[in-house]
C-alpha positions as CSV (number, residue, x, y, z in Angstrom):
1,M,-9.2,22.2,-3.8
2,E,-7.7,23.6,-7.0
3,D,-5.2,25.5,-5.0
4,T,-4.5,23.1,-2.1
5,L,-3.4,20.0,-4.0
6,S,0.1,20.0,-5.6
7,F,0.9,18.0,-8.7
8,Q,2.8,15.6,-6.5
9,E,-0.2,15.0,-4.2
10,V,-2.5,14.5,-7.2
11,E,-0.1,12.0,-8.7
12,E,0.1,10.1,-5.4
13,I,-3.7,9.9,-5.2
14,L,-4.0,8.8,-8.8
15,E,-1.3,6.1,-8.3
16,G,-3.3,4.8,-5.3
17,I,-6.4,4.6,-7.4
18,L,-4.9,3.2,-10.6
19,N,-2.7,0.6,-8.9
20,N,-5.1,-0.2,-6.0
21,R,-2.3,0.3,-3.5
22,R,-2.4,2.9,-0.8
23,L,0.3,3.3,1.9
24,I,-1.1,4.0,5.4
25,K,0.7,4.7,8.6
26,V,-0.9,2.9,11.5
27,E,0.0,3.4,15.2
28,S,0.6,0.5,17.5
29,M,1.5,0.2,21.2
30,A,5.2,0.2,20.5
31,D,5.8,1.8,17.1
32,I,4.3,3.1,13.8
33,N,3.6,0.5,11.2
34,F,3.3,0.9,7.4
35,V,0.5,-1.0,5.8
36,V,-0.5,-1.1,2.2
37,F,-4.3,-1.2,1.6
38,S,-5.7,-2.8,-1.5
39,F,-9.5,-3.1,-2.0
40,P,-10.5,-6.8,-1.5
41,T,-11.1,-8.9,-4.6
42,A,-14.5,-10.1,-5.8
43,D,-13.8,-13.5,-4.2
44,E,-12.9,-11.9,-0.9
45,I,-16.0,-9.7,-1.0
46,L,-18.1,-12.8,-1.6
47,S,-16.5,-14.5,1.4
48,S,-17.3,-11.5,3.6
49,R,-21.0,-11.7,2.6
50,C,-21.0,-15.4,3.6
51,I,-19.5,-14.4,7.0
52,R,-22.2,-11.7,7.4
53,E,-25.0,-14.1,6.7
54,K,-23.7,-16.6,9.2
55,A,-23.3,-13.9,11.8
56,L,-26.8,-12.7,11.2
57,L,-28.2,-16.2,11.9
58,E,-26.2,-16.5,15.1
59,A,-27.4,-13.0,16.3
60,R,-31.0,-14.0,15.7
61,K,-30.5,-17.2,17.8
62,E,-29.0,-15.1,20.6
63,G,-32.1,-13.0,20.6
64,L,-30.7,-9.7,19.5
65,P,-33.2,-7.1,18.1
66,S,-33.4,-6.3,14.5
67,L,-33.1,-2.7,13.1
68,A,-36.9,-2.7,12.6
69,D,-37.4,-3.6,16.3
70,I,-35.1,-0.8,17.4
71,D,-36.9,1.7,15.1
72,K,-40.2,0.8,16.7
73,M,-38.7,1.1,20.2
74,L,-37.2,4.5,19.5
75,A,-40.5,5.7,18.1
76,E,-42.4,4.5,21.2
77,R,-39.9,6.2,23.5
78,E,-39.8,9.4,21.4
79,V,-36.0,9.5,21.5
80,V,-36.2,11.8,18.5
81,T,-38.8,14.4,19.5
82,E,-41.1,16.4,17.3
83,E,-39.1,19.5,18.2
84,D,-36.0,17.7,16.9
85,K,-37.8,16.9,13.6
86,Q,-38.9,20.5,13.2
87,K,-35.4,21.8,13.9
88,V,-34.0,19.4,11.2
89,K,-36.6,20.7,8.8
90,E,-35.6,24.3,9.5
91,L,-31.9,23.5,9.1
92,E,-32.5,21.7,5.8
93,D,-34.4,24.8,4.5
94,K,-31.5,27.0,5.5
95,L,-29.0,24.6,4.0
96,S,-30.9,24.6,0.7
97,G,-30.9,28.4,0.7
98,Q,-27.2,28.6,1.3
99,R,-26.5,26.1,-1.5
100,R,-28.5,28.2,-3.9
101,L,-26.6,31.3,-2.8
102,L,-23.3,29.5,-3.3
103,Q,-24.3,28.7,-6.9
104,I,-24.6,32.3,-7.9
105,T,-21.6,33.6,-5.9
106,K,-18.4,33.6,-8.0
107,I,-16.0,35.7,-5.8
108,S,-14.0,33.2,-3.7
109,G,-13.8,35.6,-0.7
110,R,-17.6,35.7,-0.5
111,R,-18.0,31.9,-1.1
112,K,-16.0,31.0,2.0
113,P,-18.5,32.1,4.7
114,I,-21.3,30.5,2.7
115,E,-19.3,27.2,2.6
116,E,-18.7,27.4,6.3
117,A,-22.4,28.0,7.0
118,I,-23.2,24.9,4.8
119,E,-20.8,22.8,6.8
120,R,-22.2,24.1,10.1
121,Y,-25.8,23.3,9.1
122,L,-24.8,19.8,7.9
123,K,-23.1,19.1,11.3
124,E,-26.1,20.2,13.2
125,I,-28.4,18.1,11.1
126,D,-26.1,15.0,11.6
127,E,-26.1,15.6,15.4
128,L,-29.9,15.7,15.6
129,N,-30.3,12.7,13.3
130,S,-27.8,10.7,15.3
131,K,-29.9,10.7,18.5
132,G,-30.6,7.1,19.4
133,E,-27.8,5.9,17.1
134,S,-26.1,4.1,19.9
135,F,-29.1,1.8,20.3
136,Y,-28.4,0.4,16.8
137,Y,-25.1,-1.1,17.9
138,L,-27.2,-3.8,19.7
139,S,-28.9,-4.9,16.5
140,Q,-28.5,-8.2,14.6
141,E,-27.5,-6.3,11.4
142,K,-24.8,-4.2,13.2
143,K,-23.2,-7.3,14.7
144,A,-23.1,-9.1,11.3
145,D,-21.7,-5.9,9.6
146,E,-18.9,-5.7,12.1
147,E,-17.8,-9.3,11.5
148,S,-17.9,-8.8,7.8
149,M,-15.9,-5.6,8.1
150,L,-13.3,-7.3,10.2
151,Y,-12.7,-9.9,7.4
152,L,-12.5,-7.2,4.8
153,A,-10.0,-5.2,6.9
154,W,-7.8,-8.3,7.1
155,A,-8.2,-9.0,3.3
156,A,-7.2,-5.5,2.4
157,S,-4.1,-5.3,4.6
158,H,-0.7,-6.1,2.9
159,T,3.0,-5.6,3.5
160,I,5.1,-3.4,1.3
161,E,6.2,-6.5,-0.6
162,G,2.6,-7.4,-1.4
163,E,2.0,-10.2,1.0
164,K,-1.0,-10.4,3.4
165,Y,-0.1,-8.6,6.6
166,W,-1.5,-11.5,8.5
167,N,-1.3,-15.0,7.0
168,S,-4.9,-15.9,7.9
169,F,-8.0,-14.2,9.1
170,K,-7.7,-16.2,12.4
171,D,-4.2,-14.7,12.9
172,F,-5.8,-11.2,12.5
173,E,-8.6,-12.1,15.0
174,N,-5.9,-13.3,17.5
175,E,-3.7,-10.1,17.2
176,T,-2.6,-9.1,20.7
177,D,-1.8,-5.5,19.9
178,L,-5.4,-4.3,20.0
179,V,-4.4,-0.6,19.6
180,F,-2.8,-1.5,16.2
181,R,-5.7,-3.7,15.1
182,N,-8.4,-1.2,16.1
183,Q,-6.6,1.7,14.5
184,L,-6.1,-0.4,11.3
185,I,-9.8,-1.2,11.2
186,I,-10.6,2.6,11.5
187,E,-8.3,3.4,8.7
188,Y,-9.8,0.7,6.5
189,V,-13.4,1.9,7.2
190,N,-12.3,5.5,6.1
191,I,-10.7,4.2,2.9
192,N,-13.6,1.8,2.2
193,R,-16.0,4.8,2.0
194,G,-14.0,5.9,-1.1
195,L,-12.8,9.4,-2.0
196,A,-15.3,12.3,-1.7
197,I,-17.1,13.0,-5.0
198,K,-15.7,16.6,-5.0
199,K,-12.2,15.2,-5.0
200,I,-13.0,12.6,-7.7
201,R,-14.5,15.3,-9.9
202,Y,-11.4,17.4,-9.4
203,L,-9.2,14.5,-10.4
204,S,-11.4,13.7,-13.4
205,R,-10.6,17.1,-15.0
206,H,-7.0,17.4,-13.9
207,S,-4.4,17.3,-16.6
208,L,-2.4,14.5,-15.0
209,W,-5.4,12.2,-15.3
210,R,-6.8,13.6,-18.5
211,I,-3.6,12.7,-20.4
212,R,-4.0,9.1,-19.4
213,Y,-7.7,8.9,-19.9
214,V,-7.7,10.5,-23.4
215,A,-4.7,8.3,-24.5
216,A,-6.6,5.2,-23.3
217,L,-9.7,6.2,-25.3
218,K,-7.6,6.7,-28.5
219,I,-5.4,3.6,-28.3
220,G,-7.5,1.3,-26.2
221,G,-5.0,0.9,-23.4
222,S,-5.8,-0.3,-19.9
223,L,-6.0,2.3,-17.2
224,F,-6.1,0.1,-14.1
225,T,-4.2,-3.0,-12.9
226,R,-7.6,-4.8,-12.4
227,G,-10.0,-5.9,-15.1
228,L,-13.4,-4.3,-15.6
229,E,-15.1,-7.0,-13.7
230,D,-13.1,-6.3,-10.5
231,L,-12.8,-2.5,-10.4
232,T,-12.7,-0.7,-7.0
233,P,-15.3,1.9,-6.0
234,D,-12.9,4.8,-6.6
235,Q,-11.9,3.4,-10.1
236,I,-15.6,3.2,-11.1
237,S,-16.3,6.7,-9.8
238,L,-13.3,8.1,-11.6
239,L,-14.4,6.5,-14.9
240,Y,-18.0,7.8,-14.5
241,W,-16.9,11.4,-13.9
242,S,-14.2,11.3,-16.5
243,N,-16.8,10.3,-19.1
244,Y,-19.1,13.1,-17.8
245,Y,-16.4,15.7,-18.4
246,Q,-15.2,14.2,-21.7
247,S,-18.8,14.7,-23.0
248,I,-18.6,18.3,-22.0
249,Y,-15.2,18.9,-23.6
250,E,-16.6,17.4,-26.8
251,M,-19.6,19.7,-26.9
252,M,-19.9,22.3,-29.7
253,P,-18.1,25.6,-28.9
254,D,-21.4,27.5,-28.7
255,D,-22.9,25.0,-26.3
256,Q,-19.9,24.4,-24.1
257,P,-19.7,26.1,-20.7
258,D,-16.7,28.3,-19.9
259,E,-13.8,27.0,-17.9
260,E,-14.8,28.7,-14.7
261,T,-18.2,27.0,-14.8
262,I,-16.5,23.6,-15.5
263,K,-14.4,24.0,-12.4
264,D,-17.5,24.8,-10.2
265,D,-19.3,21.5,-9.6
266,E,-22.7,23.0,-8.6
267,A,-22.6,25.7,-11.3
268,L,-21.7,23.0,-13.9
269,D,-24.5,20.7,-12.8
270,K,-27.0,23.6,-13.0
271,Y,-25.7,24.5,-16.5
272,M,-25.9,21.0,-17.8
273,E,-29.4,20.5,-16.4
274,A,-30.6,23.6,-18.3
275,Y,-28.8,22.5,-21.4
276,F,-30.5,19.1,-21.5
277,K,-33.9,20.6,-20.8
278,K,-33.4,23.0,-23.8
279,R,-32.4,20.1,-26.0
280,Q,-35.4,18.1,-25.0
281,A,-37.7,21.1,-25.6
282,D,-36.1,21.5,-29.1
283,R,-36.7,17.8,-29.9
284,N,-40.3,18.1,-28.8
285,E,-40.8,21.2,-30.9
286,G,-39.3,19.4,-33.9
287,K,-41.7,16.5,-33.4
288,V,-44.7,18.8,-33.3
289,K,-43.6,20.6,-36.5
290,S,-42.9,17.3,-38.3
291,A,-46.4,16.0,-37.3
292,G,-48.0,19.3,-38.4
293,A,-46.3,19.1,-41.8
294,T,-47.8,15.6,-42.5
295,S,-51.2,16.0,-41.0
296,G,-53.1,17.3,-44.1
297,K,-56.6,16.0,-44.7
298,G,-57.2,13.2,-47.3
299,K,-54.7,11.6,-49.7
300,L,-51.6,13.5,-50.6
301,S,-51.6,14.5,-54.3
302,A,-48.5,14.2,-56.4
303,W,-49.9,16.8,-58.8
304,D,-48.9,20.4,-58.4
305,K,-48.4,23.4,-60.7
306,G,-45.3,23.2,-62.8
307,E,-43.2,20.0,-62.7
308,E,-45.1,17.0,-61.5
309,L,-43.6,14.2,-59.4
310,I,-44.7,10.7,-58.6
311,I,-43.2,9.1,-55.5
312,T,-43.2,5.3,-55.6
313,P,-43.8,3.1,-52.5
314,A,-40.1,2.3,-52.4
315,H,-39.3,5.8,-51.3
316,P,-38.8,6.1,-47.4
317,E,-41.0,9.2,-47.2
318,Y,-43.8,7.8,-49.5
319,M,-46.4,7.8,-46.7
320,S,-45.5,11.2,-45.1
321,L,-44.2,13.5,-47.9
322,A,-46.2,16.8,-48.3
323,Y,-45.5,18.0,-51.8
324,S,-46.8,21.5,-51.1
325,E,-43.9,22.0,-48.7
326,K,-41.3,19.6,-49.9
327,R,-40.4,18.3,-53.3
328,I,-37.9,15.6,-54.2
329,K,-36.3,15.6,-57.7
330,S,-34.2,12.9,-59.2
331,T,-31.2,13.9,-61.3
332,D,-29.5,10.5,-61.3
333,G,-32.2,8.3,-62.8
334,S,-33.2,6.8,-59.5
335,D,-36.4,4.6,-59.6
336,E,-37.5,6.1,-56.3
337,V,-38.6,9.3,-57.9
338,E,-40.3,9.5,-61.3
339,V,-40.4,12.9,-63.0
340,I,-43.2,13.3,-65.6
341,S,-43.3,16.2,-68.0
342,P,-46.6,18.1,-67.7
343,N,-47.1,18.0,-71.4
344,S,-46.2,14.3,-72.0
345,K,-48.8,11.8,-73.2
346,R,-48.6,9.9,-69.9
347,A,-49.3,13.0,-67.9
348,R,-52.3,14.0,-70.1
349,N,-53.7,10.5,-69.8
350,R,-53.4,10.6,-66.0
351,R,-55.1,14.0,-65.8
352,A,-57.9,12.8,-68.0
353,R,-58.5,9.7,-65.8
354,S,-58.4,11.9,-62.7
355,R,-61.1,14.3,-64.2
356,E,-63.3,11.3,-65.1
357,R,-63.1,10.0,-61.5
358,I,-64.0,13.4,-60.1
359,R,-67.0,13.8,-62.4
360,G,-68.2,10.3,-61.6
361,G,-67.9,11.0,-57.9
362,S,-69.9,14.3,-58.3
363,K,-72.8,12.5,-60.1
364,G,-73.0,9.9,-57.4
365,T,-73.5,12.5,-54.7
366,R,-76.4,14.3,-56.4
């Protein structure tokens, strides 16, 4: 993808995402029409859900089967055989092996046949899994989804000037040019899926987008024409992956992957997984060392050879400090640490009282 998309093509895709306006050519019986697609608003999506619920109730009244009913019927008729299931499993194992091979293959000439094999395995798996798919078109849910999708296709269709292509949903339903209407629905379904993750990730690290994204982070500007509460799926996906790559670009130089790894999605994901596992292991090791440093038996003593320290309860490490390994000295007169000279009267009195307590304890144990 790095070599196939020009700057102009990248800019066109980005404009479509940022402005939520994508120009589409749609064939009709007489001509080619230009339609601007914009993802429906939150209110329009809510209306589509209402339409779906109403259609679902009507389908139940008509006696159409549910998805669960069709699943049960397909299982009883063994439309998908055990042989098909075994074949799918074998293909998935091959697919997994090819993906692992692709991760360690860096030369582009050797990657191409691996990518073709992956595409072939995916296609075969889809064909096997799609057996019996036609039965689902008779389900309650499928009927409801279609009516909801029709409404969304109407809501998303605009003229170049920004007006609705059809004034009302009823006008859209009554459109006589069925070739035009059906082709428009197909185009909307394709766009509604959103851009492929691979393309979104490529855009997220492209300089044309990075300039906008980093500038918005620094000055707090808006990136999209819509507010955060009404972002499109592509806008949300672009923000997610932009944040992902930004965190990588902000890593310490010794930790950061090289540019070739960053460009390779699978290699980067593998690198970051190993990186976070190492960080977690380091944190766990630090916790063990910290626990070991403070797990001495009995009360900690502030008396040691040389200069003696007394830590008051106000000090944050009062309960955990091990003087044999760590010593805190106050040079600014802080009341958190009190330094007592070994030969001072106060120190001699403390040692005397300590010796008396030890002798008293020894007598009591005899």
